[in-house]
C-alpha positions in Angstrom: 52.4 2.6 -0.5 52.9 4.2 -3.9 51.0 7.3 -5.1 49.4 5.3 -7.9 47.9 2.8 -5.5 46.6 5.6 -3.3 45.2 7.3 -6.3 43.4 4.2 -7.5 42.0 3.4 -4.0 40.8 7.0 -3.6 39.1 6.8 -7.1 37.4 3.5 -6.4 36.3 4.6 -2.9 34.9 7.9 -4.3 33.0 6.1 -7.1 31.5 3.7 -4.6 30.4 6.6 -2.3 28.9 8.4 -5.3 27.2 5.3 -6.7 25.4 4.4 -3.4 22.9 7.3 -3.6 22.3 6.6 -7.2 21.2 3.0 -6.4 18.8 4.3 -3.8 17.4 7.0 -6.1 16.9 4.8 -9.1 15.8 1.6 -7.2 12.4 0.4 -8.4 9.5 1.0 -6.1 8.1 -1.7 -3.8 5.3 -3.9 -5.0 1.8 -2.4 -4.8 0.0 -2.7 -1.5 -3.0 -4.9 -0.8 -6.1 -2.8 -0.4 -9.9 -2.7 -0.3 -11.3 -2.1 -3.7 -15.1 -2.4 -3.0 -17.7 -3.3 -0.5 -21.4 -4.1 -0.3 -23.1 -2.3 1.2 -20.9 0.6 0.1 -19.3 3.0 2.6 -21.9 5.6 3.6 -24.7 3.9 1.8 -28.3 3.8 3.1 -29.9 0.5 2.3 -33.7 0.1 2.2 -33.7 -3.3 3.8 -31.5 -5.3 6.2 -28.6 -6.9 4.2 -28.0 -10.6 4.7 -24.2 -10.2 4.6 -21.4 -7.7 4.2 -18.9 -8.4 1.3 -15.5 -6.8 1.0 -13.4 -7.0 -2.2 -9.6 -6.7 -2.3 -7.0 -6.4 -5.0 -5.3 -9.6 -3.9 -6.5 -13.1 -2.8 -7.1 -13.3 1.0 -6.1 -15.9 3.5 -9.2 -17.4 5.3 -7.2 -18.2 8.4 -6.5 -14.5 9.2 -9.8 -12.9 8.0 -11.8 -11.1 10.7 -14.9 -8.9 10.1 -16.9 -7.2 12.8 -20.2 -5.5 12.2 -21.7 -3.5 15.1 -24.8 -1.4 15.6 -25.0 2.0 17.3 -25.1 0.2 20.7 -21.8 -1.5 20.0 -23.5 -5.0 19.8 -22.2 -7.4 17.2 -24.7 -8.3 14.4 -22.5 -11.0 12.8 -23.2 -14.7 12.7 -20.6 -17.4 11.9 -17.1 -17.0 10.6 -16.2 -14.9 7.6 -16.1 -16.7 4.2 -13.3 -16.1 1.8 -13.6 -16.7 -1.9 -10.4 -15.5 -3.6 -10.4 -11.7 -3.3 -13.8 -11.5 -1.6 -14.4 -11.8 2.1 -18.1 -12.1 3.2 -19.6 -12.0 6.7 -23.1 -13.2 7.4 -25.3 -10.9 9.5 -28.1 -11.7 11.9 -31.5 -11.6 10.4 -33.7 -8.5 10.6 -31.3 -5.7 11.6 -33.1 -2.8 13.2 -33.0 0.5 11.4 -29.8 2.5 12.2 -26.2 3.0 11.5 -23.8 0.0 11.4 -20.0 0.0 11.4 -18.0 -2.6 9.6 -14.5 -3.2 10.9 -12.1 -5.6 9.2 -8.6 -7.0 9.5 -7.5 -9.5 6.8 -4.3 -10.8 5.5 -3.7 -11.4 1.8 -2.4 -14.8 0.6 1.1 -13.3 0.3 1.1 -11.9 3.9 0.1 -8.3 3.6 -2.2 -7.2 6.4 -5.1 -4.8 5.6 -7.4 -3.3 8.2 -10.0 -0.5 8.1 -13.6 0.4 8.8 -16.6 2.1 7.3 -20.3 2.5 8.0 -23.7 2.1 6.3 -27.2 2.7 7.4 -30.3 0.5 7.3 -33.4 2.6 6.6 -36.1 0.1 7.5 -36.1 -2.8 9.8 -37.7 -6.2 9.3 -36.9 -7.1 5.7 -33.8 -8.9 4.6 -32.5 -7.9 1.2 -30.0 -9.8 -1.0 -26.7 -8.1 -1.0 -25.4 -7.0 -4.5 -21.9 -7.9 -5.6 -19.3 -5.6 -4.1 -18.9 -2.4 -6.1 -15.6 -1.4 -7.8 -15.5 2.0 -6.0 -13.1 2.4 -3.2 -14.7 3.3 0.1 -13.6 6.7 1.5 -11.9 5.0 4.5 -9.8 2.9 2.2 -8.7 5.8 -0.1 -5.0 5.8 -0.5 -2.9 8.6 0.9 -1.2 11.0 -1.4 2.1 9.1 -0.9 0.5 5.8 -1.8 -0.9 7.3 -5.0 2.6 8.7 -5.7 4.0 5.2 -5.1 1.5 3.7 -7.5 2.2 6.3 -10.1 5.9 5.7 -9.8 5.4 2.0 -10.1 3.4 2.3 -13.3 5.8 4.7 -15.0 9.1 3.2 -13.9 11.9 5.1 -12.2 11.6 8.1 -14.6 14.3 10.2 -16.2 14.7 12.8 -13.4 16.1 10.4 -10.8 18.4 8.7 -13.3 19.7 12.1 -14.5 20.2 13.3 -11.0 22.1 10.1 -10.1 24.3 10.3 -13.2 25.1 14.0 -12.3 26.0 13.0 -8.8 28.4 10.2 -10.0 30.0 12.5 -12.5 30.4 15.3 -10.0 31.9 12.9 -7.4 34.3 11.4 -9.9 35.3 14.8 -11.1 35.9 16.0 -7.6 38.0 13.0 -6.7 40.1 13.2 -9.9 40.7 16.9 -9.2 41.7 16.2 -5.6 44.0 13.4 -6.5 45.7 15.3 -9.3 46.1 18.4 -7.1 47.6 16.2 -4.3 50.0 14.6 -6.9 51.2 18.0 -8.1 51.9 19.1 -4.6 54.1 16.1 -4.0 56.1 16.7 -7.2 54.5 14.0 -9.5 
């Protein structure tokens, strides 16, 4: 095998090795994650009267086949009635009439129409028993239990601003350094062999 062929093969191999990390560094972030965007009653809320239902809002449409909502009182007894109802991005669960005063925990596991599972829980308190109040539309605030982690917020920020100049510059520097190192090594080897 000639020196020229070895030189070309080494250069191509070196460039491929250097380019691989660049493709990882500059790859666009994954699509945003499905998440809870609001609830009624809100997380931590104290409501004056027993709500007729719990409503959960998400940032993607939900699949009714995989929507599960459980609401339990302090004793652990379920206070739901019937199956959850899905209307686009909102999942509602009817509650038994006349909830006693106390704290209630809402647990949910749903799957968006495009297959992303979401689960979580939060609680609210009923201040007075015996009266059923209409439930307002879910708020736009994000319940504390559904707050994104710092890494999820960073992912969202990366997605909205694109890959950014720093990863591109770092990738370009890595490719240039790799190519320069390979060129140097090949030329040095060539001079040692008398070429």
